[in-house]
C-alpha positions as a Markdown table, in Angstrom:
| # | Residue | x | y | z |
|---|---|---|---|---|
| 1 | Met | 70.1 | 198.3 | 186.2 |
| 2 | Ala | 71.0 | 201.8 | 186.6 |
| 3 | Leu | 73.6 | 203.0 | 188.5 |
| 4 | Thr | 72.4 | 204.4 | 192.1 |
| 5 | Ser | 73.0 | 207.6 | 193.6 |
| 6 | Ser | 74.0 | 206.6 | 197.1 |
| 7 | Pro | 76.7 | 208.5 | 198.8 |
| 8 | Val | 80.4 | 207.6 | 198.0 |
| 9 | Pro | 82.4 | 205.8 | 200.6 |
| 10 | Thr | 85.7 | 207.5 | 201.4 |
| 11 | Thr | 87.7 | 204.5 | 202.9 |
| 12 | Pro | 89.3 | 202.1 | 200.8 |
| 13 | Ala | 87.6 | 199.0 | 202.6 |
| 14 | Ala | 84.2 | 200.6 | 202.3 |
| 15 | Leu | 84.9 | 201.4 | 198.5 |
| 16 | Val | 85.4 | 197.6 | 198.0 |
| 17 | Asp | 82.3 | 196.7 | 199.8 |
| 18 | Val | 79.7 | 198.9 | 197.6 |
| 19 | Glu | 77.6 | 196.4 | 195.6 |
| 20 | Asp | 78.8 | 193.6 | 197.6 |
| 21 | Leu | 82.0 | 193.4 | 195.6 |
| 22 | Arg | 84.4 | 192.1 | 198.1 |
| 23 | Ser | 82.3 | 189.2 | 199.2 |
| 24 | Arg | 81.8 | 188.1 | 195.8 |
| 25 | Val | 85.3 | 188.3 | 194.8 |
| 26 | Asp | 86.2 | 186.6 | 197.9 |
| 27 | Ala | 83.8 | 183.7 | 197.4 |
| 28 | Ala | 85.1 | 183.3 | 193.9 |
| 29 | Val | 88.8 | 183.3 | 195.2 |
| 30 | Thr | 88.0 | 180.6 | 198.0 |
| 31 | Ala | 86.0 | 178.4 | 195.8 |
| 32 | His | 89.0 | 178.4 | 193.4 |
| 33 | Leu | 91.5 | 177.7 | 196.0 |
| 34 | Thr | 89.4 | 175.1 | 197.7 |
| 35 | Ala | 88.8 | 173.1 | 194.3 |
| 36 | Leu | 92.6 | 173.4 | 193.5 |
| 37 | Ala | 93.8 | 172.1 | 197.1 |
| 38 | Ala | 91.4 | 169.0 | 196.4 |
| 39 | Glu | 92.9 | 168.4 | 193.1 |
| 40 | Ile | 96.4 | 168.7 | 194.4 |
| 41 | Ala | 95.5 | 166.3 | 197.2 |
| 42 | Ala | 94.2 | 163.7 | 194.9 |
| 43 | Val | 97.5 | 163.4 | 193.0 |
| 44 | Ser | 99.1 | 161.3 | 195.9 |
| 45 | Ala | 99.3 | 161.0 | 199.6 |
| 46 | Gly | 102.3 | 163.0 | 199.7 |
| 47 | Ala | 100.6 | 165.8 | 198.0 |
| 48 | Asp | 98.4 | 166.7 | 201.0 |
| 49 | Gly | 101.3 | 168.9 | 202.3 |
| 50 | Ala | 101.4 | 171.0 | 199.1 |
| 51 | Ala | 97.7 | 171.3 | 199.4 |
| 52 | Thr | 97.6 | 172.7 | 202.8 |
| 53 | Ala | 100.4 | 174.8 | 202.0 |
| 54 | Leu | 98.3 | 176.2 | 199.1 |
| 55 | Thr | 95.4 | 177.1 | 201.1 |
| 56 | Asp | 97.6 | 178.2 | 204.0 |
| 57 | Gln | 100.0 | 180.6 | 202.4 |
| 58 | Ala | 97.7 | 181.8 | 199.6 |
| 59 | Ser | 95.0 | 182.6 | 202.0 |
| 60 | Thr | 97.3 | 184.8 | 204.1 |
| 61 | Leu | 98.3 | 186.7 | 200.8 |
| 62 | Leu | 94.8 | 187.0 | 199.8 |
| 63 | Ser | 93.0 | 187.6 | 202.9 |
| 64 | Gly | 95.2 | 190.7 | 203.5 |
| 65 | Gly | 94.2 | 192.2 | 200.0 |
| 66 | Lys | 92.6 | 195.2 | 199.5 |
| 67 | Arg | 90.8 | 194.3 | 196.4 |
| 68 | Leu | 91.3 | 197.7 | 194.6 |
| 69 | Arg | 92.3 | 195.8 | 191.4 |
| 70 | Ala | 88.9 | 194.0 | 191.4 |
| 71 | Ala | 87.1 | 197.3 | 192.4 |
| 72 | Leu | 88.9 | 199.3 | 189.5 |
| 73 | Cys | 87.8 | 196.5 | 187.0 |
| 74 | Trp | 84.1 | 196.4 | 188.3 |
| 75 | Trp | 83.7 | 200.1 | 188.3 |
| 76 | Ser | 85.4 | 200.5 | 184.8 |
| 77 | Phe | 82.7 | 198.1 | 183.8 |
| 78 | Arg | 79.9 | 199.8 | 185.6 |
| 79 | Ala | 81.0 | 203.2 | 184.4 |
| 80 | His | 81.1 | 202.0 | 180.7 |
| 81 | Gly | 77.3 | 200.7 | 181.0 |
| 82 | Gly | 77.5 | 197.3 | 182.7 |
| 83 | Ala | 74.9 | 196.2 | 184.7 |
| 84 | Ser | 75.2 | 195.1 | 188.3 |
| 85 | Ser | 73.7 | 191.8 | 187.7 |
| 86 | Gly | 73.4 | 189.1 | 185.0 |
| 87 | Pro | 76.2 | 186.9 | 183.3 |
| 88 | Ala | 78.5 | 189.9 | 182.3 |
| 89 | Ser | 78.6 | 191.2 | 186.0 |
| 90 | Glu | 79.4 | 187.6 | 187.1 |
| 91 | Ala | 82.2 | 187.4 | 184.7 |
| 92 | Val | 83.6 | 190.7 | 185.9 |
| 93 | Val | 83.6 | 189.4 | 189.6 |
| 94 | Arg | 85.5 | 186.4 | 188.3 |
| 95 | Thr | 87.8 | 188.6 | 186.5 |
| 96 | Gly | 88.4 | 190.5 | 189.7 |
| 97 | Ala | 89.2 | 187.1 | 191.4 |
| 98 | Ala | 91.6 | 186.2 | 188.5 |
| 99 | Leu | 93.5 | 189.7 | 189.1 |
| 100 | Glu | 93.7 | 188.8 | 192.8 |
| 101 | Leu | 95.2 | 185.2 | 192.1 |
| 102 | Phe | 97.6 | 186.9 | 189.8 |
| 103 | Gln | 98.8 | 189.3 | 192.3 |
| 104 | Ala | 99.0 | 186.7 | 194.8 |
| 105 | Ala | 101.4 | 184.7 | 192.4 |
| 106 | Ala | 103.4 | 187.7 | 191.6 |
| 107 | Leu | 104.0 | 188.4 | 195.3 |
| 108 | Leu | 105.0 | 184.7 | 196.0 |
| 109 | His | 107.8 | 184.9 | 193.3 |
| 110 | Asp | 108.6 | 188.5 | 194.1 |
| 111 | Asp | 109.3 | 187.7 | 197.7 |
| 112 | Val | 111.7 | 185.0 | 196.7 |
| 113 | Met | 113.6 | 187.4 | 194.4 |
| 114 | Asp | 113.8 | 190.0 | 197.1 |
| 115 | Asn | 114.5 | 187.6 | 199.9 |
| 116 | Ser | 111.6 | 189.3 | 202.1 |
| 117 | Asp | 111.1 | 187.7 | 205.4 |
| 118 | Thr | 107.6 | 188.8 | 206.0 |
| 119 | Arg | 104.3 | 189.8 | 203.9 |
| 120 | Arg | 101.3 | 191.2 | 205.5 |
| 121 | Gly | 102.6 | 190.6 | 209.2 |
| 122 | Ala | 103.4 | 186.9 | 208.6 |
| 123 | Pro | 106.0 | 185.0 | 207.2 |
| 124 | Thr | 106.7 | 184.9 | 203.7 |
| 125 | Ala | 106.0 | 181.3 | 201.8 |
| 126 | His | 109.5 | 180.6 | 201.4 |
| 127 | Arg | 110.5 | 181.2 | 204.8 |
| 128 | Ala | 107.5 | 179.2 | 206.1 |
| 129 | Phe | 108.6 | 176.4 | 203.9 |
| 130 | Ala | 112.0 | 176.7 | 205.2 |
| 131 | Ala | 111.1 | 176.4 | 208.7 |
| 132 | Arg | 108.9 | 173.3 | 207.8 |
| 133 | His | 112.0 | 171.8 | 206.5 |
| 134 | Ala | 114.2 | 172.5 | 209.4 |
| 135 | Gly | 111.7 | 171.6 | 211.9 |
| 136 | Ser | 111.3 | 168.1 | 210.3 |
| 137 | Ser | 115.0 | 167.3 | 210.2 |
| 138 | Trp | 114.7 | 166.9 | 206.5 |
| 139 | Ser | 117.9 | 166.4 | 204.4 |
| 140 | Gly | 119.3 | 169.2 | 202.2 |
| 141 | Asp | 119.2 | 172.8 | 202.4 |
| 142 | Ser | 116.2 | 174.4 | 204.2 |
| 143 | Gly | 116.6 | 177.8 | 202.2 |
| 144 | Arg | 116.7 | 175.9 | 198.9 |
| 145 | Phe | 113.5 | 173.8 | 199.8 |
| 146 | Gly | 111.9 | 177.1 | 200.8 |
| 147 | Glu | 112.4 | 178.8 | 197.8 |
| 148 | Ala | 111.7 | 175.9 | 195.8 |
| 149 | Gly | 108.2 | 175.5 | 197.6 |
| 150 | Ala | 107.5 | 179.1 | 196.9 |
| 151 | Ile | 108.2 | 179.2 | 193.3 |
| 152 | Leu | 106.0 | 176.3 | 192.8 |
| 153 | Leu | 103.3 | 177.5 | 195.0 |
| 154 | Gly | 103.5 | 180.8 | 192.8 |
| 155 | Asp | 103.1 | 178.8 | 189.6 |
| 156 | Leu | 100.2 | 176.9 | 191.1 |
| 157 | Val | 98.5 | 180.2 | 191.8 |
| 158 | Leu | 99.3 | 181.7 | 188.3 |
| 159 | Ile | 97.6 | 178.7 | 186.8 |
| 160 | Ala | 94.6 | 179.2 | 189.0 |
| 161 | Ala | 94.4 | 182.7 | 187.6 |
| 162 | Gln | 94.3 | 181.5 | 184.2 |
| 163 | Arg | 91.7 | 179.1 | 185.1 |
| 164 | Glu | 89.6 | 181.6 | 186.8 |
| 165 | Leu | 89.9 | 184.0 | 183.7 |
| 166 | Ser | 88.5 | 181.2 | 181.4 |
| 167 | Ala | 85.8 | 180.3 | 183.4 |
| 168 | Ala | 85.1 | 184.1 | 183.7 |
| 169 | Leu | 84.8 | 184.5 | 179.8 |
| 170 | Ala | 83.0 | 181.1 | 179.2 |
| 171 | Ala | 79.7 | 182.9 | 178.6 |
| 172 | Leu | 81.1 | 186.0 | 176.6 |
| 173 | Ala | 82.1 | 184.7 | 173.3 |
| 174 | Glu | 81.8 | 188.4 | 171.8 |
| 175 | Val | 84.3 | 190.0 | 174.4 |
| 176 | Ala | 86.5 | 187.3 | 175.6 |
| 177 | Pro | 89.1 | 187.5 | 172.8 |
| 178 | Ser | 89.8 | 191.1 | 173.4 |
| 179 | Val | 89.6 | 190.7 | 177.3 |
| 180 | Arg | 91.9 | 187.5 | 177.1 |
| 181 | Asp | 94.3 | 189.6 | 174.9 |
| 182 | Ala | 94.4 | 192.4 | 177.4 |
| 183 | Phe | 94.9 | 189.9 | 180.5 |
| 184 | Asp | 97.7 | 188.4 | 178.4 |
| 185 | Arg | 99.5 | 191.5 | 177.4 |
| 186 | Met | 99.3 | 192.6 | 181.4 |
| 187 | Gln | 101.0 | 189.4 | 182.5 |
| 188 | Ser | 103.9 | 189.7 | 179.9 |
| 189 | Glu | 104.3 | 193.4 | 180.9 |
| 190 | Val | 104.7 | 192.4 | 184.7 |
| 191 | Val | 107.2 | 189.7 | 183.9 |
| 192 | Thr | 109.2 | 192.1 | 181.8 |
| 193 | Gly | 109.1 | 194.6 | 184.6 |
| 194 | Gln | 110.1 | 192.1 | 187.2 |
| 195 | Phe | 113.3 | 191.3 | 185.0 |
| 196 | Leu | 114.1 | 195.0 | 184.6 |
| 197 | Asp | 113.8 | 195.2 | 188.2 |
| 198 | Val | 116.3 | 192.4 | 188.6 |
| 199 | Leu | 118.5 | 193.9 | 186.2 |
| 200 | Val | 118.4 | 197.7 | 187.7 |
| 201 | Gln | 119.7 | 196.1 | 190.9 |
| 202 | Ala | 122.4 | 194.5 | 189.5 |
| 203 | Glu | 123.6 | 197.4 | 187.3 |
| 204 | Pro | 125.9 | 200.5 | 188.5 |
| 205 | Trp | 123.7 | 202.8 | 190.5 |
| 206 | Gly | 124.5 | 206.2 | 192.0 |
| 207 | Thr | 126.8 | 208.0 | 189.6 |
| 208 | Asp | 123.8 | 209.5 | 187.3 |
| 209 | Pro | 120.6 | 210.0 | 189.4 |
| 210 | Ala | 118.7 | 211.4 | 186.7 |
| 211 | Ala | 119.4 | 208.2 | 184.6 |
| 212 | Asp | 118.9 | 206.0 | 187.7 |
| 213 | Glu | 115.2 | 207.7 | 188.3 |
| 214 | Glu | 114.2 | 207.2 | 184.6 |
| 215 | Arg | 115.3 | 203.4 | 184.9 |
| 216 | Ala | 113.3 | 203.3 | 188.4 |
| 217 | Arg | 110.3 | 204.7 | 186.7 |
| 218 | Ala | 110.5 | 202.4 | 183.8 |
| 219 | Val | 110.3 | 199.6 | 186.1 |
| 220 | Leu | 107.3 | 200.7 | 188.3 |
| 221 | Arg | 105.6 | 201.6 | 185.1 |
| 222 | Ala | 106.1 | 197.9 | 183.5 |
| 223 | Lys | 106.1 | 196.0 | 186.7 |
| 224 | Ala | 103.1 | 197.6 | 188.5 |
| 225 | Ala | 101.4 | 200.5 | 187.2 |
| 226 | Gly | 99.8 | 198.5 | 184.4 |
| 227 | Tyr | 98.3 | 195.3 | 186.2 |
| 228 | Ser | 97.6 | 197.5 | 189.5 |
| 229 | Val | 95.5 | 200.1 | 187.7 |
| 230 | Ala | 95.6 | 200.4 | 184.0 |
| 231 | Ser | 94.8 | 197.2 | 183.0 |
| 232 | Pro | 91.9 | 196.6 | 185.4 |
| 233 | Leu | 90.3 | 199.6 | 184.3 |
| 234 | Glu | 91.0 | 198.3 | 180.7 |
| 235 | Leu | 89.5 | 194.9 | 181.3 |
| 236 | Gly | 86.4 | 196.3 | 183.0 |
| 237 | Ala | 85.7 | 198.5 | 179.8 |
| 238 | Leu | 86.1 | 195.6 | 177.5 |
| 239 | Leu | 83.8 | 193.4 | 179.6 |
| 240 | Ala | 81.2 | 196.0 | 179.1 |
| 241 | Gly | 81.6 | 195.9 | 175.5 |
| 242 | Ala | 83.1 | 199.3 | 175.3 |
| 243 | Ser | 85.0 | 200.4 | 171.9 |
| 244 | Arg | 88.6 | 199.7 | 171.8 |
| 245 | Glu | 89.0 | 203.7 | 171.7 |
| 246 | Ser | 87.3 | 203.9 | 175.2 |
| 247 | Ala | 89.3 | 201.2 | 176.5 |
| 248 | Asp | 92.5 | 202.7 | 175.4 |
| 249 | Arg | 91.3 | 206.1 | 177.0 |
| 250 | Ile | 90.7 | 204.5 | 180.3 |
| 251 | Tyr | 93.9 | 202.7 | 180.1 |
| 252 | Ser | 95.7 | 205.8 | 179.5 |
| 253 | Ala | 94.2 | 207.4 | 182.6 |
| 254 | Gly | 95.2 | 204.3 | 184.6 |
| 255 | Val | 99.0 | 204.8 | 183.7 |
| 256 | Pro | 99.9 | 208.1 | 186.0 |
| 257 | Leu | 97.3 | 206.6 | 188.5 |
| 258 | Gly | 99.4 | 203.4 | 188.5 |
| 259 | Glu | 102.8 | 205.3 | 188.6 |
| 260 | Ala | 101.4 | 207.2 | 191.6 |
| 261 | Phe | 100.3 | 204.2 | 193.4 |
| 262 | Gln | 103.5 | 202.6 | 193.0 |
| 263 | Leu | 105.4 | 205.6 | 194.3 |
| 264 | Arg | 103.3 | 205.7 | 197.3 |
| 265 | Asp | 104.2 | 201.9 | 197.9 |
| 266 | Asp | 107.9 | 203.1 | 197.6 |
| 267 | Val | 107.5 | 205.9 | 200.1 |
| 268 | Leu | 105.8 | 203.3 | 202.5 |
| 269 | Gly | 108.8 | 200.9 | 202.1 |
| 270 | Val | 110.7 | 203.3 | 203.8 |
| 271 | Phe | 108.5 | 205.6 | 205.9 |
| 272 | Gly | 105.6 | 203.1 | 206.7 |
| 273 | Asp | 104.4 | 201.9 | 210.1 |
| 274 | Pro | 105.1 | 198.3 | 210.2 |
| 275 | Ser | 101.9 | 197.7 | 212.5 |
| 276 | Val | 100.1 | 199.0 | 209.4 |
| 277 | Thr | 102.1 | 197.8 | 206.4 |
| 278 | Gly | 102.8 | 194.3 | 207.7 |
| 279 | Lys | 106.6 | 194.7 | 206.8 |
| 280 | Pro | 109.3 | 195.7 | 209.0 |
| 281 | Ala | 110.3 | 199.5 | 208.9 |
| 282 | Gly | 112.8 | 200.2 | 206.2 |
| 283 | Asp | 112.5 | 196.8 | 204.6 |
| 284 | Asp | 113.2 | 198.3 | 201.2 |
| 285 | Leu | 116.4 | 199.9 | 202.3 |
| 286 | Arg | 117.7 | 196.5 | 203.6 |
| 287 | Glu | 116.6 | 195.0 | 200.5 |
| 288 | Gly | 118.5 | 197.7 | 198.4 |
| 289 | Lys | 115.4 | 198.5 | 196.3 |
| 290 | Arg | 116.5 | 201.2 | 193.5 |
| 291 | Thr | 113.5 | 203.5 | 193.6 |
| 292 | Val | 112.7 | 207.0 | 192.5 |
| 293 | Leu | 112.9 | 208.1 | 196.2 |
| 294 | Val | 116.4 | 206.8 | 196.3 |
| 295 | Ala | 117.4 | 208.5 | 193.3 |
| 296 | Arg | 116.1 | 211.8 | 194.2 |
| 297 | Ala | 117.8 | 211.3 | 197.5 |
| 298 | Met | 121.0 | 210.8 | 195.8 |
| 299 | Ala | 120.6 | 213.9 | 193.4 |
| 300 | Gly | 120.0 | 216.0 | 196.7 |
| 301 | Leu | 122.3 | 215.0 | 198.9 |
| 302 | Arg | 126.0 | 216.1 | 199.5 |
| 303 | Ser | 128.8 | 213.5 | 199.7 |
| 304 | Ala | 128.5 | 212.6 | 203.2 |
| 305 | Gly | 124.8 | 211.9 | 203.1 |
| 306 | Arg | 125.3 | 210.1 | 199.7 |
| 307 | Asp | 128.0 | 208.1 | 200.9 |
| 308 | Leu | 125.7 | 207.0 | 204.0 |
| 309 | Leu | 122.9 | 206.1 | 201.7 |
| 310 | Thr | 125.0 | 204.2 | 199.1 |
| 311 | Gly | 126.9 | 202.1 | 202.0 |
| 312 | Ser | 123.5 | 201.5 | 203.6 |
| 313 | Leu | 121.4 | 200.6 | 200.8 |
| 314 | Gly | 121.2 | 196.8 | 200.5 |
| 315 | Asn | 122.6 | 196.0 | 204.0 |
| 316 | Pro | 120.2 | 193.2 | 205.7 |
| 317 | Gly | 121.9 | 194.2 | 208.8 |
| 318 | Leu | 120.5 | 197.6 | 209.0 |
| 319 | Ser | 119.3 | 198.3 | 212.6 |
| 320 | Asp | 116.2 | 200.2 | 213.6 |
| 321 | Asp | 118.5 | 203.1 | 214.5 |
| 322 | Asp | 120.2 | 203.0 | 211.1 |
| 323 | Val | 117.0 | 203.0 | 209.6 |
| 324 | Arg | 115.9 | 206.2 | 211.5 |
| 325 | Arg | 119.1 | 207.9 | 210.2 |
| 326 | Ile | 118.7 | 207.0 | 206.7 |
| 327 | Arg | 115.1 | 208.3 | 206.8 |
| 328 | Glu | 116.4 | 211.8 | 208.2 |
| 329 | Val | 118.9 | 211.9 | 205.3 |
| 330 | Ile | 116.3 | 211.3 | 202.7 |
| 331 | Val | 114.1 | 213.8 | 204.3 |
| 332 | Glu | 117.0 | 216.4 | 204.4 |
| 333 | Ser | 117.7 | 216.0 | 200.7 |
| 334 | Gly | 114.4 | 217.1 | 199.8 |
| 335 | Ala | 113.5 | 213.5 | 198.3 |
| 336 | Leu | 110.4 | 212.7 | 200.2 |
| 337 | Asn | 108.9 | 216.2 | 199.6 |
| 338 | Asp | 109.7 | 215.7 | 195.7 |
| 339 | Val | 108.2 | 212.6 | 195.4 |
| 340 | Glu | 105.1 | 213.6 | 197.3 |
| 341 | His | 104.6 | 216.3 | 194.7 |
| 342 | Leu | 105.3 | 213.9 | 191.9 |
| 343 | Ile | 102.6 | 211.8 | 193.2 |
| 344 | Asp | 100.1 | 214.7 | 193.6 |
| 345 | Gly | 101.0 | 215.7 | 189.8 |
| 346 | Leu | 100.3 | 212.1 | 188.5 |
| 347 | Tyr | 97.3 | 212.0 | 190.6 |
| 348 | Thr | 95.9 | 215.3 | 189.0 |
| 349 | Thr | 96.8 | 214.2 | 185.6 |
| 350 | Ala | 94.7 | 210.8 | 186.0 |
| 351 | Arg | 91.8 | 212.7 | 187.5 |
| 352 | Ala | 91.7 | 215.0 | 184.7 |
| 353 | Gln | 91.6 | 212.1 | 182.2 |
| 354 | Leu | 88.9 | 210.2 | 184.4 |
| 355 | Asp | 86.9 | 213.6 | 184.4 |
| 356 | Ala | 87.2 | 214.0 | 180.7 |
| 357 | Ala | 86.0 | 210.3 | 179.7 |
| 358 | Asp | 82.8 | 209.5 | 178.5 |
| 359 | Leu | 81.5 | 207.7 | 181.7 |
| 360 | Ala | 78.2 | 207.0 | 183.5 |
| 361 | Ala | 78.1 | 209.5 | 186.6 |
| 362 | Arg | 78.1 | 206.9 | 189.3 |
| 363 | Gly | 80.9 | 205.0 | 187.8 |
| 364 | Arg | 82.9 | 208.1 | 187.5 |
| 365 | Glu | 82.4 | 208.8 | 191.2 |
| 366 | Met | 83.7 | 205.6 | 192.4 |
| 367 | Leu | 86.6 | 205.4 | 190.3 |
| 368 | Ser | 87.5 | 209.0 | 191.5 |
| 369 | Ala | 87.2 | 207.7 | 195.0 |
| 370 | Ile | 89.2 | 204.7 | 194.5 |
| 371 | Ala | 92.0 | 206.8 | 192.8 |
| 372 | Arg | 92.3 | 208.8 | 195.6 |
| 373 | Ala | 92.4 | 206.0 | 198.0 |
| 374 | Leu | 95.3 | 204.6 | 195.9 |
| 375 | Val | 97.5 | 207.4 | 196.8 |
| 376 | Asp | 96.1 | 208.4 | 200.0 |
| 377 | Arg | 96.9 | 205.8 | 202.0 |
| 378 | Asp | 99.0 | 204.2 | 204.7 |
| 379 | Ala | 99.5 | 200.5 | 203.7 |
């Protein structure tokens, strides 16, 4: 089927609804989680709670997702000549579902490592498990129980992502090896990036802002840019049967866009509206996240402001007034303005590469609109 020429939506939600993508991906995710919950419950009578936790916690994570990873995969597929219906298109939908499941697994583990209290306006999985333990007067430490439950739930959802991808590729023998290889590389990169993030949180920070910024950018490229943007674009191209050269080209366009996407997340982690982001204001400051924004602030501040930021970063007891003052210091340093310019520059680079790629017109339009939505957002 030829790509249509209907107007391109401008909001993230509307972009993902084009060609009924969101509902198709949601149906695939729901079907998989329902089957998995039944599989868990069948193990033993005591596993009913695990099945309920899977559906409750995973649904909370997945229901609030933007589905932009799935949309990038879909529209890369369409831009590289893929049809909107047929076996290949169904494989792309299910690959999109696998990407969403992988994202949920990563968030479950990430929230434990960051000791986060909320995610998308609800208690994180480890907090919910801990509350259940405490409310039931079970023996042992509630916090440890919560962390164990969330880690194991993340493992289950990660397995679900693998199974969903395998099912997606079952009827596509010709492209299956290259798609599986790209998905596997994506996973290895994310886990490595997560370790680098843990490492940079432990290493000395603040004496060399330029080096700190480079380390922060290395983390976000490995941890987020690839699987958020570049890999979904690559997967869509490969599913369409594109050449390795074409897949590499679209992946390369996704790297600066993915970096800009994560930088926007870092800005929202400090300056975002909790009613929109679903996380408390300044949560990244309380968690002590070592970001490009913080590195730029360190570089631009005089000693008093730098001491305030250094002494506040990673303090879980920061009040809302403390957060407001730190925000003011970051703005005064010029860091917020600098990062906004950096986001714009990365977006411009990515758009130029998308414009230069050999893509079907409608697919290019949709990818360009999604690219804008990735960086121009408030959640």
